[in-house]
TORGULO-229733 format. One line per field, with one value per residue (C-alpha): residue number from 1; residue in three letters; x, z, y. Coordinates in pm, 1 decimal. Layout:
BEGIN
num <- NUM; ...
residuo <- ala; ...
east <- X; ...
up <- Z; ...
north <- Y; ...
// end
This chain:
BEGIN
num <- 1; 2; 3; 4; 5; 6; 7; 8; 9; 10; 11; 12; 13; 14; 15; 16; 17; 18; 19; 20; 21; 22; 23; 24; 25; 26; 27; 28; 29; 30; 31; 32; 33; 34; 35; 36; 37; 38; 39; 40; 41; 42; 43; 44; 45; 46; 47; 48; 49; 50; 51; 52; 53; 54; 55; 56; 57; 58; 59; 60; 61; 62; 63; 64; 65; 66; 67; 68; 69; 70; 71; 72; 73; 74; 75; 76; 77; 78; 79; 80; 81; 82; 83; 84; 85; 86; 87; 88; 89; 90
residuo <- met; arg; arg; leu; val; thr; thr; leu; leu; leu; ala; ser; ala; leu; ala; trp; ala; ala; pro; ala; pro; ala; gly; asn; pro; asp; val; pro; glu; lys; phe; ile; ser; val; asp; glu; ala; lys; ala; leu; leu; asp; gly; arg; gln; pro; ile; thr; phe; ile; asp; val; arg; asp; arg; ala; gln; tyr; asp; glu; arg; his; ile; lys; gly; ala; ile; asn; ile; pro; leu; gly; ser; leu; pro; ala; arg; leu; gly; glu; ile; ser; arg; thr; glu; arg; val; val; leu; tyr
east <- -209.0; -477.1; -593.8; -223.0; -196.0; -526.0; -418.1; -80.4; -224.0; -512.2; -223.0; -24.2; -336.6; -415.5; -64.6; -51.0; -371.3; -315.7; -194.6; 138.7; 245.2; 239.8; 547.8; 665.8; 680.4; 991.2; 938.6; 1187.1; 1066.1; 1221.7; 1154.6; 1141.2; 1128.3; 864.6; 1106.6; 1189.2; 848.9; 755.6; 1070.2; 893.2; 601.0; 732.9; 964.2; 626.0; 733.7; 470.4; 389.1; 100.3; 34.3; -169.9; -333.8; -360.9; -568.4; -959.2; -1167.5; -1251.1; -891.8; -846.8; -1127.5; -990.3; -663.6; -449.9; -202.2; -380.7; -436.9; -379.2; -591.6; -764.5; -699.8; -743.7; -453.9; -704.8; -850.8; -508.7; -448.3; -785.3; -750.6; -398.2; -529.5; -617.2; -242.6; -5.7; 264.9; 463.2; 463.7; 646.1; 397.4; 410.7; 206.6; 151.6
up <- 4835.7; 4674.9; 4498.2; 4342.8; 4223.8; 4057.4; 3898.8; 3767.1; 3643.8; 3436.3; 3310.4; 3201.0; 3047.6; 2838.3; 2738.2; 2609.8; 2431.4; 2228.7; 1870.0; 1757.8; 1580.2; 1210.5; 1034.9; 695.1; 503.7; 376.9; 13.3; -203.9; -319.6; -625.9; -828.4; -1187.6; -1497.3; -1757.8; -2003.9; -1763.8; -1715.7; -2098.8; -2129.7; -1856.0; -2076.3; -2381.0; -2272.1; -2217.1; -1877.4; -1617.4; -1473.9; -1305.6; -1349.8; -1066.6; -1114.5; -767.8; -901.2; -841.1; -1101.9; -1304.3; -1382.6; -1435.9; -1695.3; -1869.0; -1957.4; -1826.1; -1916.6; -2088.6; -1888.1; -1581.2; -1271.4; -1102.5; -698.0; -579.7; -306.2; -9.2; -69.4; -146.6; 182.9; 189.6; -138.6; -113.0; -144.7; -536.3; -630.4; -742.8; -515.7; -784.0; -1055.6; -1058.5; -949.0; -1066.2; -890.3; -1093.6
north <- -230.4; -436.5; -125.8; -68.7; -435.9; -439.8; -116.9; -260.4; -564.5; -364.5; -158.9; -449.9; -607.8; -295.7; -265.9; -589.7; -577.3; -285.4; -307.3; -299.8; 11.3; 7.1; 33.9; 55.8; -282.2; -413.4; -350.5; -221.6; 135.8; 286.1; 611.7; 573.4; 809.2; 788.1; 661.0; 380.1; 311.6; 310.1; 54.4; -162.6; -151.0; -222.5; -504.6; -724.0; -844.8; -892.9; -554.5; -383.0; -26.1; 136.8; 496.4; 650.5; 926.0; 976.1; 799.7; 1124.3; 1194.7; 793.8; 826.0; 1121.3; 968.2; 661.6; 408.6; 121.1; -171.9; 36.9; -24.3; 259.1; 264.4; 586.3; 654.7; 697.1; 342.5; 185.6; 52.6; -126.1; -257.8; -404.3; -762.3; -669.6; -597.7; -872.6; -1000.2; -1156.6; -882.2; -564.6; -294.8; 97.2; 327.9; 660.9
// end
């Protein structure tokens, strides 16, 4: 009986200590066309363009002023992205 209680307590403690499953954040997501992106850029409103391709592709050609954050490193670099401006990933 004592072993059963110990096992149940240990299982309970491990379940409590496990990290919560990650979910999608409550962020509005919208796909836009190239024309819509250009209109945003031409409108001179605060906007951040993030090029998620690798550095070589970014160096070859990118939107002027865009930030290069390769898709694989995006989760680790979220702190670099504005929370007040509109953000466009491409």
